[in-house]
C-alpha angles and dihedrals in degrees: 000000000000121000086240091068093048090052092046090049091052095045091047087073095054141332117265143163123266089250093052091044092053091045096048095037092080093057097050124015088011089072088074105016120047125208136157123233089252092053091049094051091047091051092047089057091050093047091050091050090050090050094241092121134021130209129219113204112224119198114227128192114239091358137079116273114273127225116217110202126208134174115258123217089258090053091047090052091048090052092047091049091049092048089055093054120092113264119229120237105256116243117236111246109174131148093208092060091053089050092049091048089056094034092114088076094068136049111281090243090065091059092039091057093047092048091049090051093051091045090056093047092051091045089055092050090047090052091050091050091048090052090053089049092052093046100045111012110045093130106031094173090061095053124108113253096260091057093044089060091047088051091052091057090048090049090053089053091050092051092046094051094044090050092048091052090049091050091050089051091052092046092048092049091051093050098046 
């Protein structure tokens, strides 16, 4: 997936400034697609040049002008076309797995500590996702379509984090 599609997906919900997009990106699409503020601003400029988004300049008193970005019809069609294309299975690229693979080179306690640390990090993220689920998605069948799809991404995150914690538990049991 290109960052362009992640930005189009986010902006398809509502127009926003580059600053707000970068800030809110981490709490939504940023849970499964990472990008820096600089990458987001660079991509916004490209998308505007391609005509996939447009920007409305908003005058602000005592502050620089603000650009409010929205998806154009061309951008919407590009996003729809991309959604219809088959998605590739993402390759796993994870430092911890390389460390575990070579874990025989260190004392078991080194790997045990790292696995415990990762277990805790994933447990915290799982808890955060479950709180979001409790707060916003108690009755998923009753949600409007846009929120059902948001819930599905959250549900994938919940399953991922729960599986990661379970894997850490298995690995820790094997190494002890």
